[in-house]
N, C-alpha and C positions, 0 to 999 in steps of 0.2 A: 559531423554531429550538428543537429539543429539546436538552437537556443530560443527560449521563450521567457517572457516576463512572468514571474510568479504572482498571479493575481494583481493587486494594486501596490505591491511592495516595492517595485522598481528593481528587484533582485532578478538577475538573469540566470536561468537554470537550463541545463541540458535536457533534451526531450527524453533521454533515457537516464534514469537515476539508479544508483547502486543500492539495492536493499540488502540488509545484513542479517536476515533471520537465520540463514544457514551457517553463519559463522559461529564456530564453537561446537559444543556437544551435539546439538540438534543435527547439524550437517556433517559432523565428524571431520571438521576441518582443523588443521593445525595453524599456528601463528604464521609459519612460513608461507603456507598456502593462502591465508588471508592477505598477507602483505603483498604477495604476488598478484592476487586479484585486484587489490586496491591500486597497485602500481599500474597494471595494464588498463584499468578503467580510467584512471586519471590521464594516462598517456593518450587514450582514445578520445578524450574531451569530456568525459563525464565529470560533472562538478558538484553533484549532489550525492551524499551518502546518508542513508536513512536506517536507523536502528531503533531499539527499544530496550528499556531496562529488563523486561521479562525474557528477552531472547537468550536462551541458555543460561538463565539466572544471572544475567549481567556479564557473562563471558564475552558476548558479542561486542558490547561497549568497550571492554578492556582490550580486546584484540584490535578494534578500530583505532583506539587511542594509541596503541603501539605502532600500528601501520602508518598513522598520520604524523608521527613524531617529527617535528621540525618543518611541517608544511600545513599546519592547521588552517592558515589563511587561504589555502588553495581551494578549499571546498566549502560548500554550503552544508553544514552539519546539522542533521535533524535526529531527534530521538523522541521517544514517547513514554508516557507513564499512565497508570490507571489500572492495569491488569494486576491480579494478585501476585505479590512478591513474598511467598511463604504463607504460613498458616495464620499469622497474626491478623485479626479481622480489620485492623486499621491501616494495614500496609497494602492498601489498594484504593481505588476510587478517585474522586475528584475533589476531596476536601482540602482546605488550606493546610491542615495539619500534615497530610500525607504528601501533597505536592511539593511543599518546601523541603521536606526531608528527601523525597525521591529525586528531586533535581540535584541536590547536593551530592547524593550518591552517584548519580549519572555523571556529573561533572568530574568527580573523583575518578571514576572508572575510565572515563574518556581522556583524562589528563588535560582538561581545558578549563578556562575560566568562564566560558559561555557557550551556548549552542545558538545556532541561527534560527532554528525552528523547533519549538517544543509542542508536542501534540498530545491531546487527551485520547488515549488509545480506544476507549469506548465510552459512550454516554453512560453516566452514572445516575440512575434514577433516584438514588437516595440523597443526592447532593444538588442544591439549587444552582442554577446558572450563575446567579450573583456571587455565590461563595467561590465557585471555581474561577470565574472571570476576574474577581477581585484579587485572588491569590496570584493568578497569572499576570495581571497588570502590575502588581507590586514586584514580582520577580523580573519583569521587563524593566521597570524603573530602576531596579537594583543592578541592572546590566548583566544579569545572568542569562537572559534570553533576549533575542532580537525580535522575534515574532512568535506567535502561537497559533495553533490550529487544532482541528478536530480530526478524528479518524473513525470511519464507519458509523457516522451518525445518520439516523433516519432524517428525511428531508424536513419533517416538521420540527425536529430538534435543532437543526441548523438554523431555521427561521427563528425559533424561540430564543436561541442564544444571541442572534443578531439583535433582536428586539430588547433582550435583557441588557446587552452592552449599551444600547442607546438610552434605555430608561434610567440606568444607574450610572451613566457617564463613565463607563469602563472600556478598556481595550477590547477589541473584538477578535474573533477567530478570522484569520486571513487565508487559511487553507482548509481543505477537506481531503482526507485520504480514504477513498472508498474502494471496494473490490469491483473490478470491471474486466470483462473479457468478451470475446465473441459468443461464448456459451452462457455468460451471465450478464445480460444487458438490462436488467431491471432498473438500474440507476438512471437510465435514459428517460424514464417516465417522470420522476419527481426530483431526484437528487441533483442531476446535472443542470436542469433548468433553474433550480434554486441557486446553485453555486454561480451560474452565469448572472443571475439577477443581482446577487450581492457582490459580484466581482471577486470571488474566492479563487485562489490557485488550486488546482486539483492534481494530486499525485496518486495515480491509481495503482493498486496492488493486485497481485495474482493475474496479470494479463495473459499468462500462459495456462490459466485455469488448473493450477496445481500439477502441471505436466501434461494435461490432456492435449494441449496445443503445441507441445514441444516437438512433435514428429515421432516420438517414441511410442505413442499409443496408437495402434492401428488394428483393424479387424484381422483375426487369425494369428495374432502374435501374443505371446505371453507378456503380461504387463509387469515390468521389473523396475519401474522408477523408484527412486528413494522414497518419494512421498507415499507410494502404494504400500510400502513395507509397514508403515505405522498408521496408515489410514485405509485399510483394505476395503472397507465398505464403500468408499468413494470410487473404487475401481472395480467393484464386483459387477461384471457385465450381465449377471442373471437378474439384476434389479432393473425395473423399467426405466428409471431416470438415467441410469448409466448406459443402457442400450440406446436411449435417445441421444445421449452425448456421443456415443461411438458412431451412430449413424451420421450425425452432423459432422464429426471429424472426417469421416470418409468423403463426404461431399465437399468439405472445405479443402481436403487434400487435392481433390481434382481441380478446384479453383486455383489453388497455389501452383500446381504443376502447369496449368494453362497460362499462368501469368509469369512463369519462370522464377517463382519465389519458393523459399522454404516455408514450412508451416510457421516457424518462429517469425519470419519476416511478415507473413500474412497477419499473424496474431498481433504483433507489436505495431505494425503499420495501421491496423484497424483501430486500436484504442487511441493512438496518437493523432488519428485523423479527426477525431471529434473536436469541434472548436472549443468545448468547455475543458478539455483535458490539457494540462500543462506538461506533464511528464508521466512516463510509465516506469514503475519500479521493477527492475529485473533482479532476481535473487539467485545468482549462480552459486553452485557449490564447488565447482572446479573451474580452472582456467579454460578448459574446453567449452564448458557451458557459457562462460562469459563471452568468448570470441563468437560463438554461434549467435548469441543475442546481440552483440555489438554490430553484427552484420546488418541489423535492421535499422541502424542509426539514421540512415538517409533514405529509408523506404517510404515512398509516397504511393499509395494505392490509387488507381484510376477510378473514375466514377463507375465504370462497368464492373470492376472487381467489387467495389463496395455494394453495388446493387445485387450482385450475385450472392454476396454474404447475407444480405437482408433476406434473400429468398430461402436461405438455409435456416437462419435464426432470425425471426422477425424482430424489429426494433422494440425495445422495452421488455423483451422476453427473457426469463431465467429458466434454463433447462433443468436446473436443480434448485428450485426455490427453497427446499428444505435446508439447504446449506448456507443460506444467507446469514450474514452476521449483524444485520441492522434491523432484524425483526422486532417490532415493538414488544415490550415485556407482556402486555395484555394478551398477546396471542400465544405466549408460551406458558403463562401462569393463569390457570382457570380462576383463581381467587380474585384476579384483577378485572375480570369481565363478568362476574356474577355477584349478585347481591346476597 
């Protein structure tokens, strides 16, 4: 396992981090299965576990809390808040009112008195940066969080938040958690240069592109991944964007074979090769998935392999731009771009 410094925090983290979105109802995992995955990940040298309050309605946090009982100090524990937690309109977003309550709920579910990294799950356009950063700064002073970060923020919002912290003398985001994979390279254009400029640690999610890069999706095969069961449109190969992805996967498989690598090793080795990336979040649903992904822990891609990947998917290119999660609201809501 490789270890890197998380931004400018001084915290050493493994280059592969354990993402817990599949823990609980979403991934149909039991407590025993989650504990076994956590045990194996820690034994392999993974020292970061990342979850969120919204994952399976809090069940993921509860399961992690039980799996970590008695060894809390062995991990850098991260969670997130901001996505809707139920129908109540104020149980979401980045307001002080919600974040104070959401963090207490997360700490209770996790069974801990603090988290190492608390992340705003998505930029909340209805809340000012000053409001959110002020609340997070106070929570850090109270000892409930050690550091705080953002997740899936557009580049301009990362910059705005850094300037707001400076202007109002508040704590700043020290990490960003964007989506990044061989098939979705758009963050190379603006987000990653900005995180490098401000010295942010970067924990990338979906490095296997929702299973497209797991080796299970190939031409001529029926797609039966767990993600395809509840997101069928993302795997419908009659759609042009998905045909483009499948074509790219076939070419990438040839590169992996030529280099003596699995598709998973190629995919994870690619994202962790970028100098701005601190760690890749892996999200195993089973022990088998975990071991396949841990096999990439020491993968270092040669310049020739990286150049070959660039020839398949050009730097800064998203093959499925419509699936991006950091699209500015003005591009989604016509009322925000018309007088």
